[in-house]
N, C-alpha and C positions, 0 to 999 in steps of 0.2 A: 503493497498499499503507500503511495505515496505521501510525503509529510505534508502537510500543510502550514503555512506562513503564518503566525497571528501575532499581531501586532496590537499593543496598547497605546495607545494617546490619552499623555496625562497630564497634571499639573502635580508641584510637590504638595502643595497645602490640601487639596483634597480627598475627602475622607473617602466618598467612592473608588476613588482612583484607588486610593491604600488599600481597600476591602476587593477590587478588583485584582490588584498585583497579589495581595497575600491569599487569594483563592486559588488562582492556576498556581502559584507557588508551592501552594499543600497538595495541590493534584498533582505534582511535579513536569508540570507543564513546562515545554521551554516556549517563551516569545521573546519578542523584543521591543522596549518599550521609549516612547520617545516622551520627555518633557518640552510639551509645546509651547513653555515657558523660556526655556532655552535654544530651542530646533528651530528656527526659523524656516526651513525645510518642511518639516513635521508641520507647523504651524497652515505652511500652504497647502499643504496636502489634506490636511482637512478641512480645512474653509470650501477646497472643492469638493469636498466629499457631501459640501452643507452644512455641517455638522457645527450646531453652536453651543456646546457643551461639553466634558468630559465625565467620565472616561467613555471611549469608545477604541471599543475593541474588536477588531477585524480577525476573522477566521477564515483566510481565503479571501475569497470575497462576502464575506458574509459579513454584516456590520451589526453588530450591538449596541446600541446606545444606554452608556448607568451602564451600571451594576445588576443585572440581573439575571440572577445566581440558576435561578430554573431556567431559562432559557441558555444560557451557558452548556448547565450539565447536559441538555438535549444536543446542543451542536456540537458537544466533545465528543458527547457518544456516539455521534453518528459519522463523525470521522475518525472512530476508534481511537483517539487520546486518553480515553478512561477506562 
């Protein structure tokens, strides 16, 4: 099975971003994280997606806005990551 790229767009002070990060780490999921306050390219990418808030989690081409544990569980199960 092909490994699915998982990206977390976040900010340092966002409590939901912290929850998303901890959730992914607790599941042993490998992911790339971009702090949009420090990374202008990530900020522009997120704006291009039409996102207005963080966290935004991209699992392949599927976007999850906010920290939605139930939806993440389902998506990660679909791709065989958990």
